[in-house]
C-alpha positions as CSV (number, residue, x, y, z in Angstrom):
1,M,105.4,99.8,103.3
2,K,104.6,99.6,107.0
3,L,104.1,97.2,109.7
4,S,100.6,96.9,111.5
5,L,99.3,94.6,114.9
6,D,96.5,93.2,113.3
7,T,94.8,92.8,117.3
8,I,93.1,89.3,116.6
9,G,96.1,87.6,118.6
10,Y,95.2,89.5,121.8
11,G,91.5,88.4,121.6
12,G,92.3,85.0,123.8
13,Y,90.4,82.6,121.0
14,F,93.6,80.9,121.0
15,T,95.4,81.6,124.1
16,K,96.1,79.3,127.0
17,D,93.0,79.7,129.5
18,Y,91.5,82.2,126.7
19,E,94.2,84.9,128.4
20,K,93.1,88.3,126.4
21,L,93.6,92.0,126.5
22,S,91.1,95.6,125.9
23,L,91.4,96.6,122.6
24,E,92.6,99.6,124.1
25,D,95.5,97.4,125.8
26,S,96.2,95.9,122.2
27,I,96.7,99.0,120.4
28,R,99.1,100.0,123.2
29,R,101.3,96.9,122.2
30,A,101.3,97.8,119.1
31,A,103.1,101.4,120.2
32,K,105.6,99.6,122.6
33,Y,106.4,97.0,120.2
34,G,107.4,99.6,117.3
35,Y,104.3,99.1,115.0
36,D,103.7,101.7,112.4
37,A,99.7,101.2,112.8
38,A,97.4,99.1,114.7
39,C,94.3,97.1,112.7
40,I,91.1,97.0,114.7
41,F,89.9,93.1,114.6
42,A,86.4,93.6,114.8
43,H,84.8,90.7,116.8
44,R,84.3,90.6,120.3
45,P,85.8,90.9,122.9
46,L,88.3,93.0,121.0
47,G,86.6,95.6,118.3
48,F,82.8,94.6,117.5
49,P,81.0,98.2,116.6
50,M,78.3,97.6,118.2
51,D,80.3,98.0,121.5
52,F,82.1,101.2,121.0
53,D,79.5,104.3,121.6
54,A,80.6,107.5,120.6
55,D,83.0,108.8,123.4
56,R,84.4,105.2,123.2
57,R,85.7,105.5,120.1
58,K,86.5,109.6,120.1
59,K,89.0,108.0,123.2
60,L,90.5,105.4,120.8
61,V,91.6,108.3,118.4
62,D,92.8,110.4,121.2
63,L,94.6,107.0,122.6
64,C,96.1,106.1,119.1
65,N,97.5,110.0,118.5
66,E,99.1,109.9,121.7
67,L,101.0,106.8,120.8
68,N,101.7,108.2,117.3
69,L,100.3,105.3,116.0
70,E,98.3,105.0,112.7
71,L,93.9,103.6,112.5
72,G,95.0,100.4,110.2
73,A,92.1,98.7,108.9
74,I,89.1,97.8,110.6
75,V,89.5,93.2,110.3
76,C,85.9,91.8,110.1
77,C,85.3,88.0,109.4
78,N,81.9,87.6,107.3
79,N,80.3,85.3,105.8
80,F,77.6,85.9,102.9
81,V,76.6,83.1,102.2
82,D,73.1,82.6,103.6
83,S,71.7,79.8,106.1
84,N,70.2,76.6,104.7
85,H,66.8,77.2,106.8
86,V,64.4,79.5,105.0
87,L,64.1,82.3,107.9
88,V,67.3,82.2,109.5
89,Y,68.5,85.4,107.5
90,N,72.1,84.9,107.9
91,T,73.7,87.0,104.9
92,E,71.0,90.2,106.0
93,K,72.8,89.7,109.4
94,E,76.4,90.0,108.3
95,I,75.4,92.9,105.8
96,M,74.2,94.7,108.5
97,Y,77.3,93.8,110.7
98,T,79.9,94.5,107.5
99,L,78.0,97.8,107.3
100,Q,78.5,99.1,111.1
101,C,82.1,98.0,110.6
102,I,82.3,100.6,107.7
103,D,80.6,103.0,110.3
104,L,83.6,102.5,112.6
105,A,86.3,102.6,109.8
106,V,84.5,106.4,109.3
107,D,84.4,107.2,112.8
108,L,87.9,105.8,113.8
109,G,90.0,107.4,110.6
110,S,90.7,104.3,109.1
111,K,90.4,104.0,105.3
112,I,90.0,100.1,104.8
113,V,87.5,97.7,105.9
114,R,88.8,94.0,105.3
115,V,86.0,91.4,104.2
116,M,85.6,87.8,103.4
117,A,83.5,86.3,100.8
118,S,82.9,82.7,103.0
119,L,83.8,81.8,106.1
120,W,82.7,78.6,107.9
121,G,85.7,78.5,110.1
122,Y,88.0,76.5,108.4
123,F,89.5,76.1,104.7
124,Q,86.6,74.0,103.7
125,N,82.8,74.1,104.3
126,P,81.7,70.7,106.0
127,Y,79.8,69.4,102.2
128,A,83.0,70.0,100.4
129,D,83.9,66.3,99.9
130,Q,80.6,65.5,98.5
131,G,80.8,68.1,95.9
132,Y,81.0,67.0,92.0
133,G,83.9,69.4,90.3
134,L,83.0,72.3,92.8
135,P,82.8,72.6,96.5
136,A,79.2,71.8,97.9
137,F,77.2,74.1,100.2
138,Q,74.3,71.3,100.8
139,S,74.1,67.7,101.1
140,R,74.1,65.3,98.4
141,S,71.4,66.3,96.3
142,R,71.0,67.0,92.0
143,S,71.6,70.8,92.3
144,V,75.0,69.4,94.3
145,S,76.0,67.4,91.1
146,R,75.6,69.9,88.9
147,G,77.3,72.6,90.8
148,E,73.8,74.5,91.7
149,D,74.3,75.1,94.9
150,F,77.9,76.4,94.6
151,I,76.7,79.2,91.6
152,Q,74.0,79.9,94.2
153,A,76.4,80.3,97.2
154,W,78.3,83.1,94.5
155,H,75.7,85.0,94.1
156,Q,74.5,85.0,97.2
157,V,78.1,86.4,97.7
158,R,78.1,89.0,95.1
159,D,75.1,89.9,95.6
160,A,76.1,90.8,99.1
161,L,79.6,92.1,98.6
162,T,77.7,94.7,95.9
163,E,75.6,96.3,98.8
164,V,78.7,97.0,100.8
165,A,80.6,98.2,98.3
166,K,78.0,100.5,97.6
167,Y,77.9,102.1,101.3
168,A,81.6,102.2,101.6
169,K,81.9,103.9,98.6
170,D,79.2,106.8,99.8
171,K,81.1,106.8,103.3
172,G,84.9,107.0,101.4
173,I,85.3,103.5,102.3
174,T,88.0,101.0,100.3
175,L,86.9,97.0,101.0
176,A,89.9,94.6,100.9
177,L,88.5,91.1,99.5
178,Q,90.8,88.8,101.0
179,T,91.2,85.5,99.2
180,H,89.9,82.8,101.3
181,P,87.9,79.6,100.7
182,E,84.7,78.6,100.7
183,V,83.5,80.9,98.0
184,T,86.8,82.1,96.9
185,N,89.1,79.6,96.7
186,N,92.0,81.2,94.7
187,N,93.5,84.3,93.9
188,D,92.0,84.2,90.6
189,E,88.4,83.6,91.7
190,T,88.9,86.3,94.2
191,L,89.6,88.8,90.9
192,E,86.2,87.4,89.0
193,M,84.5,88.2,92.3
194,L,85.5,92.0,91.7
195,E,85.0,92.2,88.1
196,E,81.5,90.5,88.4
197,V,80.8,93.1,91.4
198,G,82.7,96.5,89.0
199,A,82.7,98.7,92.2
200,D,85.9,100.6,91.7
201,N,86.2,100.6,95.6
202,L,85.8,97.1,96.4
203,K,89.8,95.6,96.1
204,V,92.4,92.9,97.2
205,G,94.0,91.9,100.3
206,V,96.6,89.8,99.2
207,D,98.4,87.1,101.6
208,L,101.6,85.3,100.8
209,P,100.4,81.8,102.7
210,L,96.7,82.0,101.2
211,M,98.8,81.3,97.6
212,E,98.1,78.3,95.4
213,A,102.2,77.9,95.4
214,Y,105.4,79.1,97.3
215,D,107.9,79.3,94.5
216,P,109.3,82.3,93.8
217,D,107.8,82.4,89.9
218,S,104.4,81.5,91.3
219,V,104.6,84.3,94.2
220,Q,105.5,87.1,91.5
221,A,102.6,86.0,88.7
222,T,99.9,86.3,92.0
223,V,101.1,89.6,93.1
224,R,101.5,91.1,89.7
225,K,98.2,90.1,88.6
226,M,96.9,92.1,92.1
227,K,98.6,95.6,90.5
228,D,95.7,97.6,90.4
229,V,93.9,96.3,93.4
230,M,96.2,95.3,96.6
231,V,95.5,97.6,98.7
232,Y,96.1,95.5,102.3
233,S,98.1,92.3,103.4
234,H,98.7,90.1,106.5
235,T,101.7,88.8,107.4
236,I,101.6,84.7,108.7
237,S,103.8,81.6,107.7
238,L,102.2,78.3,107.6
239,K,103.9,75.4,107.8
240,T,101.8,71.9,106.3
241,L,102.1,68.7,108.5
242,Y,102.3,65.4,106.7
243,T,102.0,61.8,107.9
244,I,104.5,59.4,108.4
245,G,103.1,58.3,105.1
246,G,103.6,62.0,103.3
247,A,99.8,62.5,103.0
248,A,98.9,66.3,104.7
249,Y,97.0,66.6,107.7
250,G,97.3,69.7,109.3
251,W,99.5,73.4,109.5
252,E,101.1,75.1,112.1
253,E,101.2,78.8,112.4
254,L,105.1,80.1,112.3
255,T,106.5,83.4,112.7
256,P,108.3,84.7,109.7
257,G,111.2,84.4,109.4
258,E,112.1,81.4,111.8
259,P,113.3,78.3,111.2
260,G,111.0,76.1,109.1
261,D,109.6,79.0,107.8
262,P,108.9,77.7,104.2
263,L,107.2,80.9,103.1
264,P,109.6,83.0,100.1
265,W,109.5,86.2,101.8
266,D,112.2,88.0,100.2
267,T,110.6,87.4,96.9
268,F,107.0,88.5,97.9
269,I,108.4,92.1,99.5
270,K,110.7,92.5,95.8
271,V,107.5,92.3,94.2
272,C,104.9,94.2,96.4
273,K,107.8,97.1,96.1
274,E,108.0,96.3,92.0
275,I,104.2,97.0,91.6
276,G,104.0,100.3,94.1
277,Y,102.4,98.6,96.9
278,D,102.7,101.0,99.7
279,G,100.2,100.0,102.1
280,L,100.2,97.6,105.4
281,L,101.8,94.7,106.3
282,S,99.9,93.8,109.1
283,H,100.9,90.6,111.3
284,E,98.1,88.3,112.6
285,Q,98.3,85.5,115.1
286,C,94.8,83.7,114.1
287,S,95.4,79.9,115.0
288,P,96.5,77.7,117.8
289,I,100.0,78.1,119.3
290,I,101.5,74.9,120.2
291,V,104.6,75.2,122.8
292,K,106.5,72.7,124.8
293,N,104.9,69.6,126.7
294,H,101.7,70.2,124.4
295,Q,100.4,73.7,126.0
296,L,98.6,76.8,124.2
297,G,100.9,79.5,124.4
298,T,100.1,82.4,126.7
299,L,99.6,86.4,126.3
300,E,103.5,86.2,126.9
301,I,104.2,84.0,123.7
302,V,101.8,86.1,121.7
303,D,103.8,89.2,123.0
304,K,107.4,87.7,122.2
305,R,105.8,86.5,118.0
306,Y,104.3,90.2,117.3
307,V,107.9,91.6,118.2
308,D,109.9,88.6,116.4
309,A,107.4,89.1,113.4
310,R,107.8,92.9,113.6
311,N,112.0,93.1,113.8
312,F,111.5,90.7,110.8
313,F,109.8,92.5,108.0
314,R,111.4,95.9,109.6
315,K,114.7,94.3,108.4
316,L,113.5,93.2,105.3
317,L,111.9,96.4,104.4
318,K,114.8,97.9,104.9
319,K,116.8,95.6,103.0
320,Y,115.0,96.4,100.4
321,D,114.7,99.9,100.7
322,C,110.6,100.1,101.0
323,Y,110.2,101.0,104.1
324,S,107.8,104.1,105.1
325,G,107.8,104.4,108.2
326,E,109.6,106.7,111.5
327,K,109.7,103.8,114.2
328,P,113.5,102.3,114.8
329,E,114.9,99.0,112.6
330,Y,114.7,96.7,116.2
331,V,113.0,96.8,119.1
332,E,113.9,94.9,122.2
333,Y,111.4,92.3,124.2
334,K,110.8,93.0,127.2
């Protein structure tokens, strides 16, 4: 396994005063902090494909070669569920965007494009609590009660994934479908989607924080189910936040290995080695970082968290003799 920096943390999406870096400077950070690869978050202001002409694409490849850095995955947050207006063609636009990401991967020499089934911006769509046994994708109606709107959304995603997977196969690209609500709400549903699409280049991105349970037996069982299809993995830690009455009200993103991290990373790394996974562990920072005095974190905080996460996983991969890169064991944050 090798370590990759997902550039999303430098996009300014969650930092104080929207502090951000260019994609090129984000890639330089990945090299500076001892990562083996950089994964490109394929959205503005970082790696939106249409912002990259042939010359800039070539310069990106040259930059990675100069820095002795691999090009990891092209990471897109797409939503293949169609709009609720007959004249707003959401799915078609998302397909065009995903095809552009596949072309970008080809030009940069990346072999993997991370995709999603749907992403409304949070872990549930706005009508999730109005469904009847299934998430709802419309307001209250008979089709919601019958689950027909969920089935329709599933079919929309399945058809779109079938189309982009065929295009990707012709280009020699593997798609990594990440388990994420609202359509592929758990890892079994992701495997069901793969089976229904039936494309041998549509695989899975397996993320420990996006599992149904974190006890060692459950984590091992989930990863083992993905043995033949796991091609990618993100490494963030999420801690659930509770009210005084014990009700979950939110979550906080932690640096893996820091005090309070609830995730069994030892178990995850061991079972990944067991199934023969030899891909990237790509660290991302994709939610607000709240620091002392209730301020949003700066780029300096983002830098430090990337370094701390990198050192944590580099040490863990050495412990289980499954690091395949050539970077030093420890990098000092400066």
